[in-house]
C-alpha positions in Angstrom: -8.5 -19.9 17.4 -5.7 -21.9 15.7 -4.7 -25.6 15.7 -1.3 -27.2 15.2 -1.1 -30.9 14.4 2.0 -33.2 14.6 2.6 -36.9 14.7 5.0 -39.1 16.7 6.0 -42.5 17.9 6.2 -42.3 21.7 3.0 -41.8 23.7 4.8 -41.8 27.0 7.1 -39.0 25.9 4.2 -36.8 24.9 2.4 -37.4 28.2 5.5 -36.6 30.0 5.7 -33.2 28.2 2.1 -32.4 28.8 2.3 -33.0 32.5 5.8 -31.6 32.9 7.0 -28.1 33.7 7.4 -27.1 30.0 10.4 -25.6 28.2 10.4 -22.5 30.3 8.3 -23.6 33.3 5.2 -22.2 31.7 3.0 -25.2 32.4 0.6 -24.5 35.4 -1.8 -27.0 36.9 -1.9 -29.6 34.1 -5.1 -31.6 34.2 -7.5 -33.5 32.0 -10.6 -31.7 30.7 -11.9 -34.5 28.5 -11.1 -38.0 27.3 -12.5 -40.7 25.0 -14.8 -42.2 27.6 -14.7 -39.6 30.4 -12.9 -42.0 32.8 -9.3 -41.8 31.8 -6.8 -41.5 34.7 -5.7 -37.9 35.3 -2.0 -37.7 36.5 -2.6 -34.1 37.5 -5.1 -35.1 40.1 -3.2 -38.0 41.8 -0.6 -38.0 44.5 1.9 -40.1 42.5 2.1 -38.1 39.2 4.8 -40.4 37.7 2.6 -43.5 38.2 -0.4 -41.6 36.9 1.4 -40.7 33.7 2.5 -44.3 33.2 -1.1 -45.5 33.6 -2.5 -42.9 31.2 0.1 -43.8 28.5 -0.7 -47.5 28.9 -4.4 -46.8 28.5 -3.8 -44.8 25.3 -1.5 -47.4 23.9 -3.8 -50.4 24.6 -5.1 -50.8 21.0 -1.7 -50.0 19.5 -0.3 -53.0 21.4 -3.3 -55.1 20.4 -2.8 -54.2 16.7 0.9 -55.2 16.8 2.5 -54.9 13.4 -0.6 -53.6 11.9 -0.4 -50.4 13.9 1.0 -47.3 12.2 4.6 -46.5 13.0 3.8 -42.9 13.8 0.7 -43.7 15.8 0.7 -40.7 18.1 -1.5 -37.8 17.0 -1.0 -34.5 18.8 -3.2 -31.4 18.2 -2.8 -28.2 20.2 -5.6 -25.7 20.1 -5.0 -22.1 21.1 -7.3 -19.1 21.6 -6.4 -15.6 20.6 -4.8 -13.4 23.3 -7.8 -11.0 23.3 -10.4 -13.9 23.7 -12.1 -14.4 27.0 -10.9 -17.2 29.3 -12.8 -20.4 28.4 -13.9 -22.8 31.1 -12.8 -26.4 31.4 -16.2 -27.5 30.2 -16.0 -25.3 27.1 -12.5 -26.6 26.3 -13.9 -30.1 26.7 -16.6 -29.4 24.1 -14.1 -27.9 21.7 -11.8 -31.0 22.1 -14.7 -33.4 21.3 -15.7 -31.4 18.2 -12.1 -31.3 16.9 -11.5 -35.1 17.3 -14.9 -35.7 15.7 -14.3 -33.4 12.7 -10.8 -34.8 12.0 -11.9 -38.4 12.1 -10.0 -39.4 15.2 -13.2 -40.1 17.1 -16.3 -39.5 14.9 -19.6 -38.9 16.7 -21.6 -42.0 17.5 -18.7 -44.3 16.6 -18.0 -46.8 19.4 -14.7 -47.8 17.8 -13.2 -44.3 17.7 -9.6 -43.8 18.7 -8.6 -43.2 22.3 -7.8 -39.6 23.1 -7.4 -37.1 25.9 -7.4 -33.3 26.2 -5.0 -31.7 28.7 -5.1 -28.1 29.8 -2.0 -26.6 31.4 -2.4 -23.0 30.5 -5.4 -20.6 30.4 -5.4 -20.1 26.6 -4.8 -23.5 25.1 -5.3 -27.3 25.3 -3.4 -30.3 23.9 -5.3 -33.2 22.4 -3.3 -36.5 22.4 -4.6 -39.6 20.6 -3.4 -42.9 19.3 -4.5 -43.6 15.8 -5.7 -47.2 16.1 -9.5 -47.7 16.3 -11.4 -50.2 18.4 -11.6 -52.6 15.5 -7.8 -52.3 15.3 -7.8 -50.5 11.9 -5.9 -47.3 11.4 -7.9 -44.1 11.8 -8.9 -42.3 8.7 -7.9 -38.7 9.5 -6.6 -37.6 6.1 -6.5 -33.8 5.7 -7.0 -33.4 9.4 -5.5 -29.9 9.6 -8.0 -28.5 7.1 -11.0 -30.2 8.8 -9.9 -29.0 12.2 -9.5 -25.5 10.9 -12.9 -25.5 9.4 -14.4 -26.7 12.7 -12.6 -24.0 14.7 -14.0 -21.4 12.4 -17.5 -22.5 13.3 -16.5 -22.6 17.0 -15.3 -19.0 16.9 -18.7 -17.9 15.7 -20.6 -19.9 18.3 -18.4 -18.9 21.2 -18.1 -15.2 20.0 -14.3 -15.5 19.8 -11.9 -13.6 17.6 -12.3 -14.5 13.9 -8.9 -15.7 12.7 -7.8 -14.9 9.1 -7.5 -18.2 7.4 -5.4 -19.1 4.4 -5.8 -21.4 1.3 -2.6 -23.4 1.8 -0.7 -21.3 -0.7 1.3 -19.3 1.8 5.1 -19.6 2.0 6.4 -22.0 4.7 6.9 -20.2 8.0 10.2 -20.3 9.7 10.5 -23.1 12.3 11.0 -22.4 15.9 14.6 -23.6 15.6 15.2 -21.2 12.7 13.8 -18.3 14.7 15.9 -19.1 17.8 19.0 -19.3 15.6 18.3 -15.9 14.1 17.7 -14.4 17.5 21.0 -15.7 18.8 22.8 -14.3 15.8 21.1 -10.9 16.3 19.3 -11.0 13.0 15.7 -9.8 12.4 15.0 -12.3 9.6 15.6 -16.0 9.6 17.8 -17.6 6.9 14.7 -18.9 5.1 13.2 -15.3 5.0 16.4 -13.8 3.8 16.8 -16.3 1.0 13.2 -16.0 -0.1 13.6 -12.2 -0.6 16.9 -12.7 -2.5 15.4 -15.3 -4.8 12.3 -13.2 -5.5 14.5 -10.2 -6.3 16.5 -12.3 -8.8 13.4 -13.6 -10.4 12.0 -10.0 -10.8 14.9 -8.9 -13.0 15.8 -12.1 -14.9 14.7 -12.3 -18.5 14.9 -16.1 -18.6 15.5 -19.2 -16.5 19.2 -19.4 -17.3 19.6 -15.7 -16.5 17.8 -16.2 -13.2 20.4 -18.8 -12.1 23.2 -16.6 -13.3 21.9 -13.6 -11.4 21.3 -15.7 -8.3 24.8 -17.2 -8.5 26.4 -13.8 -8.8 24.5 -12.5 -5.7 26.9 -11.8 -2.8 26.4 -13.8 0.3 24.4 -16.6 -1.2 25.5 -20.1 -2.0 23.8 -21.7 -5.0 23.7 -25.4 -6.1 22.1 -26.3 -9.4 20.7 -29.7 -9.7 20.5 -31.5 -13.1 18.9 -34.6 -14.6 21.2 -37.3 -16.1 20.5 -35.7 -19.5 22.1 -32.5 -18.3 18.8 -30.5 -18.1 18.3 -28.4 -15.1 16.1 -30.1 -12.5 16.1 -27.5 -9.7 18.3 -25.4 -7.5 19.2 -25.0 -3.8 20.3 -21.9 -1.9 22.0 -21.3 1.5 23.7 -18.6 3.5 27.4 -19.1 4.2 27.0 -18.4 7.9 23.9 -20.6 8.4 25.3 -24.1 9.1 24.2 -27.2 10.9 25.9 -29.1 13.8 28.3 -30.6 11.3 29.3 -27.2 10.0 27.6 -27.8 6.6 25.4 -25.1 5.0 21.6 -25.5 5.6 20.2 -25.8 2.1 16.7 -24.7 1.0 15.2 -25.7 -2.3 13.0 -23.2 -4.1 9.8 -24.9 -3.1 10.8 -24.8 0.6 11.0 -21.0 0.3 7.6 -20.4 -1.4 5.3 -22.5 -3.6 6.0 -20.2 -6.6 9.8 -20.3 -6.2 10.3 -23.9 -7.3 12.3 -24.1 -10.6 9.4 -25.4 -12.7 7.2 -22.5 -11.5 10.0 -20.0 -12.2 10.6 -21.5 -15.6 6.9 -21.2 -16.4 6.9 -17.5 -15.5 10.1 -16.5 -17.1 9.3 -18.1 -20.4 6.1 -15.9 -20.5 8.0 -12.5 -20.9 7.4 -10.2 -23.8 10.9 -9.2 -25.2 11.5 -5.5 -25.5 11.3 -4.6 -29.2 14.6 -3.0 -30.3 13.9 -3.1 -34.1 16.1 -0.5 -35.8 13.2 0.9 -37.8 11.6 2.2 -34.6 12.6 5.9 -34.3 11.4 6.5 -30.8 12.0 3.8 -28.2 9.3 3.8 -25.5 10.4 4.6 -22.0 10.2 1.3 -20.0 9.0 3.3 -16.9 6.1 4.6 -18.9 5.4 1.1 -20.2 5.5 -0.4 -16.8 3.2 2.3 -15.4 0.7 1.9 -18.2 0.7 -1.9 -17.7 0.2 -1.4 -14.0 -2.7 1.0 -14.6 -4.5 -1.6 -16.7 -4.3 -4.3 -13.9 -7.5 -3.0 -12.1 -9.3 -3.3 -15.4 -8.2 -6.9 -15.8 -9.3 -7.6 -12.2 -12.8 -6.4 -12.9 -13.2 -8.9 -15.7 -14.3 -12.5 -15.1 -11.0 -14.2 -16.3 -9.6 -15.2 -12.9 -6.6 -16.9 -14.4 -5.5 -13.7 -16.2 -6.2 -11.7 -13.1 -4.0 -14.0 -11.0 -1.2 -13.7 -13.6 -1.3 -9.9 -13.5 -1.1 -9.9 -9.7 2.0 -12.3 -9.9 3.7 -10.0 -12.4 2.9 -6.9 -10.3 4.5 -8.7 -7.3 7.6 -9.1 -9.4 7.5 -5.3 -10.1 7.5 -4.6 -6.4 10.4 -7.0 -5.9 12.4 -5.1 -8.5 11.8 -1.6 -7.2 14.2 -1.7 -4.2 17.1 -2.3 -6.7 16.1 0.8 -8.7 14.9 3.3 -6.1 16.9 5.9 -4.1 18.4 4.6 -0.9 16.1 6.4 1.5 12.9 4.9 0.0 14.2 1.3 -0.2 13.2 0.1 3.3 9.5 0.9 2.7 9.6 -0.6 -0.8 11.2 -3.8 0.6 8.5 -4.1 3.2 5.8 -3.5 0.6 7.2 -6.2 -1.6 7.5 -8.6 1.4 3.9 -8.0 2.4 2.4 -8.2 -1.1 4.2 -11.5 -1.7 1.3 -13.3 0.0 -1.2 -11.6 -2.3 0.5 -12.8 -5.4 -0.7 -16.4 -4.9 -4.0 -18.2 -4.4 -5.6 -21.5 -5.4 -6.4 -20.0 -8.8 -3.9 -21.1 -11.4 -2.2 -18.2 -13.2 -2.0 -18.2 -16.9 1.2 -16.1 -17.1 1.1 -15.3 -20.8 -1.6 -12.7 -20.0 1.0 -10.6 -18.2 3.8 -10.7 -20.8 3.8 -6.9 -21.4 4.2 -6.0 -17.7 7.0 -8.5 -17.2 8.8 -7.3 -20.3 8.7 -3.7 -19.1 9.9 -4.7 -15.7 13.0 -6.4 -17.2 13.7 -3.3 -19.3 13.8 -1.2 -16.2 17.2 -2.7 -15.4 18.8 -0.3 -18.0 16.8 2.7 -16.9 17.9 3.8 -13.4 15.9 6.5 -11.7 17.5 9.9 -12.3 16.5 13.5 -11.9 13.7 14.5 -9.6 12.3 11.0 -9.3 9.1 11.7 -11.3 9.3 8.2 -12.9 9.2 6.4 -9.6 6.5 8.6 -8.1 4.4 8.1 -11.3 4.8 4.3 -11.0 4.0 4.3 -7.2 0.9 6.3 -7.8 -0.4 3.6 -10.2 0.8 0.8 -7.9 -1.2 2.2 -5.0 -4.5 2.0 -7.0 -3.5 -1.5 -8.2 -3.0 -2.7 -4.6 -6.4 -1.3 -3.6 -8.0 -3.1 -6.6 -6.2 -6.3 -5.7 -7.5 -6.2 -2.1 -11.0 -5.8 -3.5 -10.5 -8.7 -5.9 -9.2 -11.1 -3.2 -12.0 -10.1 -0.9 -14.5 -11.0 -3.6 -12.9 -14.4 -3.8 -12.7 -14.8 0.0 -8.9 -14.9 0.1 -8.6 -13.6 3.6 -4.9 -13.7 4.1 -4.3 -12.1 0.7 -6.6 -9.2 1.6 -4.6 -8.6 4.8 -1.4 -8.8 2.9 -2.6 -6.3 0.3 -3.7 -3.8 2.9 -0.3 -4.1 4.7 1.5 -3.5 1.4 -0.7 -0.5 0.7 0.4 1.3 3.8 4.1 0.8 3.0 3.5 2.0 -0.6 1.7 5.1 0.5 4.6 5.9 2.9 7.1 5.3 0.0 5.0 7.6 -2.3 4.9 10.3 0.4 8.7 10.2 0.4 9.2 10.1 -3.3 6.5 12.6 -4.6 7.2 16.0 -3.1 10.2 16.9 -5.2 8.8 15.8 -8.6 5.4 17.5 -7.8 7.3 20.7 -7.0 9.2 20.4 -10.3 5.9 20.5 -12.2 4.8 23.8 -10.7 4.7 26.8 -13.0 4.3 30.5 -12.2 3.7 31.7 -15.8 0.4 30.0 -16.5 -2.2 32.6 -17.5 -5.3 32.8 -15.2 -7.4 32.3 -18.3 -5.8 29.0 -19.0 -6.2 28.0 -15.3 -9.9 28.7 -15.5 -10.1 26.8 -18.8 -8.5 23.7 -17.2 -11.0 24.0 -14.2 -13.9 24.2 -16.7 -12.6 21.0 -18.4 -12.6 19.3 -15.0 -16.1 20.5 -14.1 -17.4 19.0 -17.4 -15.4 15.7 -17.3 -15.6 14.9 -13.6 -18.1 17.2 -11.9 -18.1 15.1 -8.7 -14.4 15.6 -8.2 -13.8 19.0 -9.7 -14.1 21.1 -6.6 -12.0 18.6 -4.6 -9.3 18.7 -7.2 -9.1 22.4 -7.7 -8.8 23.0 -4.0 -6.2 20.3 -3.5 -2.5 21.2 -3.1 -1.9 19.1 -6.2 -4.0 21.5 -8.4 -1.0 23.7 -9.2 1.0 20.7 -10.3 -1.8 19.6 -12.5 -2.1 23.1 -14.0 1.6 23.0 -14.7 1.5 19.6 -16.3 -1.4 20.6 -18.6 0.3 23.9 -19.5 3.6 22.1 -20.3 1.7 19.5 -22.4 0.0 22.3 -24.4 3.3 23.9 -25.2 4.5 20.8 -27.0 1.3 20.5 -29.0 -1.1 18.4 -26.9 -4.7 19.2 -26.3 -5.4 19.7 -22.6 -9.0 18.7 -22.8 -8.2 15.5 -24.6 -5.4 14.6 -22.2 -7.7 15.1 -19.2 -10.3 12.9 -20.8 -7.8 10.1 -21.5 -6.4 10.4 -18.0 -9.9 10.1 -16.5 -10.9 7.2 -18.7 -7.9 5.1 -17.6 -9.6 4.3 -14.3 -12.3 5.9 -12.1 -11.0 8.0 -9.3 -13.0 6.6 -6.4 -10.1 4.6 -5.1 -7.7 7.5 -4.9 -6.9 9.4 -1.8 -5.9 12.4 -3.9 -7.6 12.4 -7.3 -5.6 15.4 -8.3 -2.3 13.7 -7.9 -3.6 10.7 -9.8 -4.5 13.0 -12.7 -1.1 14.8 -12.4 0.9 11.6 -13.1 -1.5 10.3 -15.8 -1.3 13.6 -17.7 2.4 13.8 -17.2 2.9 10.3 -18.7 0.5 10.9 -21.6 2.2 14.2 -22.4 5.4 12.3 -23.1 3.9 10.8 -26.2 4.4 12.7 -29.5 1.8 15.4 -29.9 -0.7 14.8 -32.8 -0.4 17.1 -35.8 -3.1 19.5 -36.9 -4.2 17.0 -39.6 -4.6 14.4 -36.8 -6.7 16.7 -34.8 -9.1 17.3 -37.7 -9.3 13.6 -38.4 -10.1 12.8 -34.8 -12.8 15.5 -34.7 -14.4 14.2 -37.9 -14.4 10.6 -36.5 -16.0 11.7 -33.3 -18.7 13.7 -35.1 -19.5 10.7 -37.3 -19.8 8.4 -34.2 -22.0 10.9 -32.5 -24.3 11.0 -35.5 -24.4 7.3 -36.2 -24.2 5.6 -32.8 -27.0 7.1 -30.6 -30.0 4.8 -30.1 -33.5 5.9 -31.2 -35.2 8.3 -28.8 -31.9 8.6 -26.8 -31.7 11.9 -24.9 -29.4 14.4 -26.3 -26.3 15.2 -24.3 -24.3 18.4 -24.8 -21.0 17.6 -26.3 -17.6 19.3 -25.7 -15.1 20.7 -28.1 -11.6 19.7 -28.7 -9.2 22.5 -28.4 -7.0 23.2 -31.4 -3.3 22.6 -31.2 -1.5 25.3 -29.3 -0.6 28.2 -31.5 -3.6 27.6 -33.9 -6.5 28.8 -31.7 -8.9 31.2 -33.5 -10.7 34.2 -32.0 -14.4 34.3 -31.6 -15.4 32.4 -34.8 -13.3 34.5 -37.2 -12.4 32.6 -40.4 -8.9 31.2 -40.8 -7.2 33.5 -43.3 -5.2 30.7 -44.8 -7.9 28.1 -45.3 -11.2 30.0 -45.1 -12.5 27.6 -42.5 -14.4 29.1 -39.5 -13.2 28.7 -36.0 -15.9 26.1 -35.1 -14.1 23.5 -37.3 -12.4 22.4 -34.1 -15.6 21.6 -32.3 -16.3 17.9 -31.7 -17.9 15.6 -29.0 -14.6 14.6 -27.4 -13.8 16.5 -24.3 -14.0 19.8 -22.6 -17.1 22.0 -21.7 -20.0 22.3 -24.1 -19.5 24.6 -27.0 -21.6 27.6 -27.7 -23.7 27.1 -30.9 -22.5 29.4 -33.7 
């Protein structure tokens, strides 16, 4: 059940609409179901409906005329209350009770207040009523109905439970403004699916997602085809804000219909954009760095860490990471192949609602992710699309975690938005992943290595091992591990690191999650033999020092030696004289046999 509240100046005009045929002759049998005293004249039940409407308007306006100049200029209060399509048909008596509760909750006519405002409730359709009131009390003071929309909405939530009606998902007043009915009709006449407001919102969000600063944002927006931009400045010359319009969206005078950023969405005002874009970590391009990190890997790694941030109790940091992740989704359609863009656009549009809440975002917490997103501008997707599939895999788990976080904070609209975005992202991933997964397959991996990888899984994640090894993605995981070992990585350690990034309970396919984590981790330089020995010694030291007294002993796994340096059956290393079990340490892999 939802309410819509408006204010006006002409009581007679409103009464004429309520008892008229409607805009499309949709009004049927208009009649009163309740009034301030139960004795108001009902034009719908008289022979002379015109005279009845006049008497009713005069009765409502009585106190307004008595108050004279003290009466509010916009003294007409109009609230329409509508039930959901699937709700049962309510009786007139039930609608009367609902109307009384709404006017009491909003302060129009509080319970047990003889000086409450005059009001009526008119029903001219099965699924809704209209409440009309004049906001002058019996003591000729203006009614105190501040924040009436919120109080009406809270009362309707209670009514839904008591009447067993559909529970409506309610927001926290941070949603973007909805297109008006006039905007929707204009878009329909022009044959467009989206209104001008919605098109401009998507365009501005896309510009924000790739801009590295406030000035660059305005430059990118001004260079966008099909968008008019007007920059507003203070007398000092500093930027105050901006307005955007579509060239073909004009008013009756032929002038463009302008929208300020705040009219598109709360977080698209210039001050909000300035706050976000000044909290970006610049990409380090220092000449002493020999190997520049891949921004796709950086963005994926930052995205994988978002669920970890959401699990902590710093809500301002969590909200900042969700806002930055929303910018990443906004940027993806610019970078992805053409056939995947529609699903990515829909995912970004849906998740936009989940990027905001009443919790203030401290944007400096998400500097790394924002910096990586901006660096993606110079790294288009090439080859088999493995980079995009890898990022989408991490994005799906992040959206699942965001829905859980919003649900914990009772952000109902944001939960729905995250779930809608999740479906679009899964569809996009299904389109992007087959080719890169196939590219990871290898036919030359020895069966002994395959069994060794399976043993690592059974030790690291016993609950998921059978599911992963029987999943179609198992061959791709084997290929990724074999390729990683060829360049010097330790397969057991890579698996352990991939599993430690995030538990696998949120994944539809744990195998595919591990494929992309192993694939990304394998792009890092492989540790040298000396590094392996140092890691093993550190792990042994920790295992000896850290256990608590009387703690139960747990079998510890070995670290495999670097590829090409594996010994046989405990034989001594001919060059160093060290036995084979030098490589054993409590890091990863199955338990070692005692030598």
